[in-house]
C-alpha positions as CSV (number, residue, x, y, z in Angstrom):
1,M,-17.0,-0.2,0.9
2,M,-13.4,-1.4,2.3
3,G,-12.7,0.5,5.5
4,T,-9.0,0.5,7.6
5,A,-9.6,-3.1,9.0
6,D,-9.1,-3.9,5.7
7,V,-6.2,-2.2,4.6
8,D,-5.4,-3.4,8.1
9,R,-5.1,-7.0,7.0
10,F,-2.7,-6.4,4.9
11,S,1.3,-7.0,5.3
12,Y,3.9,-4.3,4.4
13,R,7.6,-4.1,3.7
14,F,9.8,-1.4,3.9
15,R,13.2,-0.9,2.9
16,R,16.0,2.1,1.9
17,S,16.3,2.3,-1.6
18,F,19.9,4.4,-1.3
19,E,19.4,5.1,-5.8
20,D,16.4,6.8,-5.6
21,G,17.0,8.4,-1.7
22,G,14.0,7.2,-0.3
23,H,12.3,4.3,1.6
24,V,10.6,2.1,-0.4
25,D,6.8,0.3,1.1
26,A,5.6,-2.8,-0.9
27,C,2.1,-4.3,0.2
28,V,3.5,-8.2,0.4
29,E,0.2,-9.5,-0.4
30,L,-0.3,-6.9,-3.5
31,S,3.5,-7.6,-4.5
32,G,3.0,-4.4,-7.5
33,L,2.4,-2.0,-5.2
34,R,5.1,0.0,-4.6
35,W,4.9,3.5,-2.5
36,L,8.3,6.0,-2.7
37,Y,9.1,8.7,0.3
38,V,11.2,10.4,2.2
39,S,10.0,8.9,5.3
40,T,8.9,5.5,6.3
41,S,6.0,6.7,8.5
42,T,4.5,9.0,4.7
43,A,5.7,6.2,2.8
44,L,3.3,3.8,4.8
45,A,0.3,6.2,5.3
46,G,1.3,6.2,1.0
47,I,0.7,3.3,0.3
48,R,-2.4,2.0,3.0
49,R,-3.6,5.0,1.1
50,L,-3.0,2.9,-2.9
51,V,-4.3,-0.8,-0.9
52,A,-7.5,1.0,-0.1
53,G,-7.9,2.9,-3.9
54,V,-7.2,-0.6,-5.3
55,L,-9.5,-2.9,-3.2
56,A,-12.2,-0.3,-4.0
57,D,-11.4,0.1,-7.8
58,M,-11.7,-4.2,-7.0
59,D,-14.9,-4.3,-4.6
60,S,-16.3,-1.7,-7.8
61,V,-15.8,-4.4,-10.8
62,F,-16.0,-7.7,-9.0
63,G,-18.3,-6.8,-6.0
64,R,-17.3,-7.3,-2.4
65,L,-14.3,-10.1,-2.4
């Protein structure tokens, strides 16, 4: 099972999205994952949960990466 340390090894990038009215956080290494929210701290928490879920799914399908 993937833990917090696994999520911490990834890089995250923030940007302000004026057209969406929030902050977009993306995982650099998993470029298809994006999270939109009103505040940067909430966006970071959201993308980290999303990355953790994707890693857990990958772990269950492919085994420990």
